[in-house]
C-alpha positions as CSV (number, residue, x, y, z in Angstrom):
1,M,-1.0,-32.5,8.7
2,P,-1.4,-30.9,5.2
3,V,-4.6,-29.3,4.2
4,L,-5.8,-29.6,0.7
5,L,-8.2,-27.2,-0.9
6,K,-9.5,-28.1,-4.3
7,K,-11.9,-26.6,-6.8
8,N,-13.5,-28.4,-9.7
9,F,-11.3,-31.5,-9.2
10,P,-13.4,-34.6,-9.8
11,A,-11.3,-37.2,-8.0
12,S,-10.3,-37.5,-4.3
13,I,-6.6,-37.1,-3.5
14,E,-5.1,-39.8,-1.2
15,D,-1.6,-38.5,-0.9
16,I,-0.6,-34.9,-1.5
17,E,3.0,-35.6,-2.2
18,I,2.2,-38.1,-4.9
19,E,-0.3,-35.7,-6.5
20,V,2.2,-32.9,-6.5
21,G,4.9,-35.1,-7.9
22,K,2.5,-36.2,-10.8
23,R,1.7,-32.6,-11.6
24,L,5.3,-31.6,-11.6
25,Q,6.3,-34.5,-13.9
26,N,3.4,-33.4,-16.2
27,N,4.6,-29.8,-16.2
28,E,1.4,-28.7,-14.5
29,T,3.4,-26.4,-12.1
30,H,0.7,-23.7,-12.0
31,S,-2.1,-26.2,-11.1
32,F,-1.5,-26.0,-7.3
33,I,-0.4,-23.6,-4.5
34,Y,1.8,-25.0,-1.8
35,V,2.0,-23.3,1.6
36,A,5.0,-24.3,3.7
37,P,5.6,-23.5,7.4
38,T,8.9,-21.6,6.9
39,R,11.0,-19.9,4.2
40,R,13.6,-22.5,4.7
41,K,11.1,-25.2,3.8
42,V,10.0,-23.2,0.8
43,R,13.7,-23.2,-0.4
44,E,13.9,-27.0,0.1
45,L,10.7,-27.5,-1.8
46,Q,11.8,-25.3,-4.7
47,R,14.9,-27.5,-5.1
48,E,12.8,-30.7,-4.8
49,F,10.2,-29.5,-7.3
50,V,12.8,-28.5,-9.9
51,R,14.4,-32.0,-9.5
52,L,11.0,-33.5,-10.2
53,T,10.2,-31.5,-13.3
54,P,11.1,-32.7,-16.8
55,N,14.4,-31.2,-18.1
56,K,15.0,-29.8,-14.6
57,I,13.6,-26.4,-15.8
58,A,10.4,-24.8,-14.5
59,P,8.8,-21.4,-14.1
60,A,8.4,-20.1,-10.6
61,F,6.3,-22.3,-8.4
62,Y,3.4,-21.1,-6.3
63,L,5.2,-21.8,-3.1
64,Y,4.5,-19.6,0.0
65,T,4.7,-19.3,3.7
66,L,1.5,-18.0,5.3
67,E,3.1,-14.6,5.5
68,T,4.3,-14.5,1.9
69,L,0.9,-15.7,0.7
70,A,-0.8,-12.9,2.8
71,A,1.6,-10.4,1.2
72,Q,0.7,-11.7,-2.3
73,I,-3.0,-11.5,-1.6
74,H,-2.6,-8.1,-0.1
75,S,-0.8,-6.8,-3.2
76,L,-3.7,-8.0,-5.3
77,L,-6.5,-6.6,-3.1
78,C,-5.2,-3.5,-1.3
79,P,-3.4,-0.3,-2.2
80,P,0.4,-0.8,-2.3
81,R,2.4,-0.4,0.9
82,R,5.9,-1.4,1.9
83,I,6.1,-4.2,4.4
84,I,8.3,-3.4,7.3
85,S,10.6,-5.9,9.0
86,G,10.8,-6.9,12.7
87,P,13.7,-4.6,13.5
88,V,12.0,-1.6,11.8
89,Q,8.8,-2.4,13.7
90,V,10.8,-2.2,17.0
91,V,12.2,1.2,16.0
92,L,8.8,2.5,15.0
93,M,7.2,1.2,18.2
94,N,9.9,2.9,20.3
95,E,9.1,6.1,18.5
96,A,5.4,5.6,19.1
97,I,6.1,5.1,22.8
98,R,8.2,8.2,22.9
99,R,5.4,10.2,21.3
100,S,3.0,8.8,23.8
101,E,5.2,9.6,26.8
102,Q,3.1,12.4,28.2
103,L,-0.1,10.3,28.1
104,L,1.4,7.1,29.7
105,Q,0.0,6.2,33.1
106,Y,1.0,2.6,33.5
107,F,4.2,2.2,31.6
108,R,7.3,4.3,32.6
109,L,10.2,5.2,30.4
110,R,13.5,4.5,32.2
111,G,17.0,5.8,32.1
112,S,18.6,8.6,30.2
113,S,17.5,7.0,26.8
114,K,13.9,7.2,28.0
115,K,13.0,3.7,26.8
116,L,11.0,0.8,28.1
117,P,12.8,-2.3,29.3
118,P,13.3,-4.7,26.3
119,G,11.0,-7.3,27.7
120,T,8.2,-4.8,28.2
121,L,8.7,-3.4,24.7
122,K,8.5,-6.9,23.2
123,R,5.3,-7.7,25.1
124,I,3.7,-4.4,23.9
125,I,4.7,-5.3,20.3
126,D,3.2,-8.8,20.7
127,V,0.0,-7.4,22.1
128,I,-0.5,-4.9,19.3
129,N,0.4,-7.5,16.6
130,N,-2.0,-10.0,18.2
131,L,-4.8,-7.3,18.3
132,K,-4.2,-6.5,14.6
133,Q,-4.1,-10.2,13.6
134,K,-7.4,-10.8,15.3
135,C,-8.9,-7.7,13.7
136,V,-9.5,-5.9,17.0
137,Y,-10.1,-2.3,15.9
138,R,-9.8,1.0,17.8
139,S,-13.5,1.1,18.6
140,A,-13.4,-2.3,20.2
141,L,-10.4,-1.2,22.3
142,M,-12.2,1.9,23.4
143,T,-15.1,-0.2,24.5
144,E,-12.7,-2.5,26.4
145,V,-11.3,0.5,28.2
146,E,-14.7,1.7,29.2
147,Y,-15.7,-1.7,30.8
148,A,-12.2,-2.5,32.2
149,E,-11.6,-2.7,35.9
150,K,-10.2,0.4,37.4
151,L,-6.7,-1.0,37.8
152,E,-6.6,-2.3,34.2
153,R,-7.7,1.0,32.6
154,P,-4.3,2.8,32.7
155,K,-2.6,-0.1,31.0
156,L,-5.3,-0.3,28.3
157,N,-5.2,3.4,27.7
158,D,-1.4,3.3,27.3
159,I,-1.7,0.4,24.8
160,L,-4.3,2.4,22.9
161,S,-2.2,5.5,22.8
162,I,0.9,3.6,21.7
163,Y,-1.2,1.7,19.1
164,D,-2.5,5.0,17.7
165,N,0.9,6.6,17.4
166,Y,2.3,3.5,15.8
167,E,-0.4,3.5,13.2
168,R,0.3,7.2,12.5
169,L,3.9,6.4,12.0
170,L,3.1,3.6,9.5
171,G,0.7,5.9,7.7
172,D,-0.4,5.0,4.2
173,Q,3.0,4.0,2.9
174,F,4.0,1.2,5.3
175,I,2.4,-1.9,6.8
176,D,3.6,-4.6,9.2
177,T,2.8,-8.4,8.8
178,A,0.0,-8.2,11.3
179,G,-1.5,-5.3,9.3
180,L,-1.5,-7.5,6.2
181,F,-3.7,-10.0,7.8
182,Q,-5.9,-7.2,9.3
183,Q,-6.4,-5.5,5.9
184,I,-7.1,-8.8,4.1
185,N,-9.6,-9.8,6.8
186,S,-11.4,-6.4,6.6
187,I,-11.7,-6.6,2.8
188,W,-13.1,-10.1,3.0
189,D,-15.4,-9.2,5.8
190,K,-16.9,-6.4,3.6
191,S,-17.2,-8.7,0.6
192,V,-18.8,-11.6,2.6
193,T,-21.2,-9.6,4.8
194,P,-23.6,-8.3,2.1
195,A,-24.1,-11.9,0.8
196,L,-25.2,-13.1,4.2
């Protein structure tokens, strides 16, 4: 179900597609932002929107996925960083794990290549991305380690160590998708909190 956010628009909108079509036919291409679920859908919509505009010519539309919208907002609010792709994240995470090897208690590097099994690596990446998307910071993780059951502590310490090394590798030049959301949330949290 589409969600429509509006500001200073006097009438109610019954059908989003009809409203978007009217705006495109009136060359009001910059009067709305459309967030689609996938990049493929964005490409489809671009073709459809161009078809609906007069003369079949239009400036770039405000069409985004949630990720590309976050990247655009990040570029406006935060210091510039290069966004890393999924494969680059895997390489950096492997390096973070390698750098954490001496501290690891729960996870064990296997084989001559000294790597974690692919499924374990993917799970660690998912956990760290999830923590970042939910804005769980290092201090909260440290508290979690303190109050964790004895059998859970080694795993949480390992995650914390890997997370720290991964963030060091990203440094101030690079950011992953989850980091985009984390930084945007922290900026908005700072700007909203004083008003409360």
